[in-house]
N, C-alpha and C positions, 0 to 999 in steps of 0.2 A: 416274674418267674426267676428263681435263683440261677438256673442254668443259663439263661440269657444274659444276666448280669455278669456271671463268671466269664462266659464266652466273650462278651464285649470288652470287659476289662482286660482280659488276657491279650486280646488282639491289640489293644492300645498300650499295653505295658511295655515300657522301654527295656526294663531289665527282667521282668517276670512277675508272676502273681502268686501270692501266698494266701490261701484260704484257711481260716481257723473255723472248723466245724464244732461249735461249742454245744454240747449236749445238756439241755435242761435250763437254758438261760432265758428268763422272761424279759420283755421289752423294758419295763419300768426299771428293773435292776440294772440292765445294760446302760440305760440313759443316765443313771446316777453314778455309774462306776467307770465307764469308758470315756474319760474326759477328753482324750485326744482325738476321738473318732467323730465322724459324721454319721449319724444314725437315722435310718428310716424304718418304719414298721413293716413287718411281713405278717401274714396270717398263716398259721400252721394248717396241716391237713386235718381231716376227720377220719378216724380218731386222731387226737393230738398225741401221738406216741412215736417212739423212735423208729420202729421198723417201717411204719408207713411213711413218716415224714422224711427220713434220710433217703429212702429209695426215690421218693418224688423229687427231692432236692437235687439228686445227681443225674436223674434221667429226664426230668421235666414232664413225666407222665403221672397221672393221678391214680388213686387206688382202683378206680373203675377199669383201668387198663392193666396195671401191674398186679393187682389182686392181693397185695399185702394189706389186708383190712384190719390188722391189729397185731397183738403179740401172740395170742393163742387163737387158732381158728381151724376150721375143717378144710381139708383138701377135698376137692370135688370127688364124690363117690365114696369117700371114707366113712366109716362108722365110729370114728373117734376124732378128737381134736389134737393138734400138734403145736408145740411151742416153736415158733418160727426160728428163733436163735439157737436154742439148745437141741432141738430135734426130739425132745421128750414128747410122748403121746399119752393121752388121757382118755379112757373109755369106761363104760360100765361092764366090760367084759373083755376077753382077749380080742384084739383087733382081727377082723375077718377080711376087711377090704383096705388095702393101703391107700387107695385114692390116687388122684392124679397130681400134677405139679402144684405145689403150694403157691407159687407166684409165676408171673410171666416176666421175662427179662426184656430190657430195652437198652439201646446204646447210652452210655454214660458220658458225663463231661470229660472223663479221662479218655474214652474212646474218641471223642471229637477233637480233643487236644492232640492226641497222637496222630490222628488223620491229617492234621495240619502241620505235622512234622515237629511238634513241640513235646519235650519230655513231660510226662505226667506221673508225678510221684505222690505216694500216700504214706503218711506217718500216723502211727497210733498203735501202741502196744496192746490195747484192749481188743482192737479189731484184728490185729495180727494173729492172735491165738485162737480166733474163732474159725470154725469150719461150717460148711452147709450152704444151702442155696441163697440165703439172704445176704451174707457177707460177700459171697461170690458175685452176686448181682450188683451190690453197692460199689464194690471196688473193681469191677470189670474194666480192663484196659489200663489200670494203674500199675506202676512198678512199686512194689512195697519196699520202703526203706526199713531194713531190720532195726528194731529197737533193742538196745542193750538190756532194757528192762523186761522184755517179752518173756524171758525164761524164768523170771523170779516172781514171787507173789506180788501182785499189783496193789498199790495203795489206793484208797479212795480219798485221802486227804487232798483237798483242792489245791493247796499251795504246792504240795509235792507234784501233783499232776501238772500244774502250770509251769513249774520250774523244769520238769522233764520235757514238756512241750517246747518251751523256749530254747532249751539246750539242743534238742534234736532238730528242730526247725533251723536254728542258727547254724548248725553244722552242715546242713544242706545248702543254705543260702550263700555260704562262702565258696561253694564249688564254682568252677568255670563251666558255663553252658554255651553251646554253639547257637542255640535259639532260646528266647525267653521261655522258661518252663512254667508249668502249673505245679505248685507245691501245696498239697491239701493235707491238713493235720486235724485228726480227731481229738477233741479235748473233752474227756469224760468228767464233767462236774455233776452229772445227774445222780450218781450213787450217793454222794455227800448230801445233795439237796433233799433227797428222799428222807433222810434221817434228821437233818439239822436245818433245812431251809436255807435262806439267803443270809447267812450269819456273817460275822466279822471275818472268819477264816475264808469264806467264799469270796467276799469282797476284796480281801488281800490278794487272792489268786487272780481276780479280774484286773487289779492294778498292775500285777506283773505282766499279764498278757497285753494290756493297753500300752504299757511302757515299752515292751519289746516291739509291738506292732508299730509304734511311732518311730522307734529307732530304725527298724527295717525300712519304713517309708522314707525316712531321711536319707537312707543309703540308696534310694532309687527304686525300691520294690513297691509294687502296688499290693496292698493288703486289704482283704475283706474278712469279715467274720459274720457268721449267722448261726442261728439256733434251730433246733427241730421243734421244740415246744417249751413252754414254761411249766411252772408247778404252782399249786395252791395248797394251803394248809388243810389238813383233814383230821377228823376225830372219829374214826369208824365206830359204828354202834354194834355191839354184840347182838342185840336183839334183831337188828336188820340183817346182820350176817347170818343169823340162824334162820330168818325168814327166807333168805335167798337159798340157803343150803337145802331147805325142805322142798323147794320147788326144783332145784337143780339136782334131781334124783330120778332113778328109773321109773318111779311111779308116774312121773309127769313128762319126762324127756327121754329122747332116744339116745342121747350122748351128753357128756358134760358140756357146760357152757363155755364160751370163749370171750374174747374181748381184749381190753387193755386198760387196766387201772380203773378210771372213773367212767368208762363205757364198757358195759358187759351185755352179753346176750345169751338167750336160752334156745335150745333146739327141741321144742315140744313134740310129743308123740303126734303122728298124723291125725288131723281132725280135732286136735286139742289146742290149737294155736290161740284162739280167742279166749278160751277158758283160762289158759295159763297167763295170758296177758292181763286179763281182768284180776286174777288172783295176785299177780305181781304188783299191779297198780294199787290194790287194796292194802297190801302188806308194806310196800315202800312209801305209800302216801306222798307227802310233799317232798320227800327226799330224792325222788327220781322222776324223770319224764320217760314214760314207757311208750315206745313207738314201734311200728313195723318198718321193714326196709323201704317199702314204698313211701311211707311218711317221711323217712329220712331224705329220700329223693325229692319229695315235694317241697321240703324245707330248704333244699339246696345244700344240705350237709354232705351228701354222698351220692355220686352218680351210680345208681344201682344197675350196672351192666350184668350180663350173665356171669361174668367172672366174679362179681361181688355176690350175687344171689346164691351161687353155688357154695360160697364160703361162710357167709354170715348167718346167724340164727334168725328165726322168724319173729322173735320177741327181743327188742333191744331196749336197754335201760341206760339213760344218760343221767349222771349225777346232777342233782339240783341242790344239794346241801353238803356240808362237810361230813355228815354222818353216813353218807352212802357206803354200802358194804363193798369196799375195794378188796381185791383178792388177797393182798398182804396186809393184814390188820396191824402189822408192826411199823408201817411207815407213818411219818408225820406230815409228809408232803406228797402229793400225787398229781397225776395228769391223765389225759385221755378224753375229757369232755370238752365243752364248748365255751367255757367262761373266758374272758379276756386274759386272765392270769395264765391260763393254759395255752391259749392260741395266739396271742400277740407276742411276736418274737422280733429280735433286732436284725437288721442288715446294717452292719457297721463297715465303714471304709476309712482307710488311711491312704493318702496319695492315690485316689482312684483315677479312673479314666478322666480326661479333661472335661468331658461332657457329663456333669453331674445329673443332668436330666435323665440319663439312662437308668439311674437308680429309681426303683418304683417308690 
């Protein structure tokens, strides 16, 4: 569990701990690009998406408890679905019921660090400009370090993102602290990867991060990096997208579907769950695995607690081919499902705690 590794490394750190929270980095790419790091594999959450995985990473709780089951899903009691980050709602008519809380909060690694008398600082211009329950839950207990870039249009160029991260983290690490701090920095490589994959520009950005992390470690800092998910190449099919849209409609469903990239679900009209599931299996064929929430639970993918059951749809489709109908057909790379490319991510360390066996 990442929270346990962070806590143990912070307690053992003589100067302090820097955590690079790298969005979208797969294990195999990290192994080939972070040449100065000691790397172990981690398995992402289900769905393998940022809203779910980052909340699990900072709280140590799984979706069965925190309830963030994707990027777009239903709040309990609502007749529409909500985008967890932007707050946008989607329904087949004007919303009549706002529903209950989209997620449940839990103490974060920042809360735990502060409780031990350690400064807990968070860096990340992309997160700094967000509002709403998700970012509040992820950064709870952290003191936000204002980014000079937060007020300007943000680039998705990975080299520029890495350069900004190195500059802003470096400015914090030269400060004098009474007790070893936790410095957590969000590194958004995800937007670039969605469009361009793990290209030369992305690998140049990783080289910058690796070089900086090694330099900070040489100066006495403990440095960790981990990711929320990886990505795989996709070629969405227009025919499959049309088949999905025909089912994700008022004739079959009580509200629009939800999910995250390569995992999507439908909310069939009451009594039509098995009919809609059979139709979806027929139309998506070998391009998707169609399951119920109980089948997800039986396969060990998701603990279907009441918090999950109230939020997820009754018919769930997991991508089984690159042609799966993802919500954004303009992406070239995507994530959310269960392949190793999406779910195997790195835990990298530079100058970690002396007991390397603490790393999973």
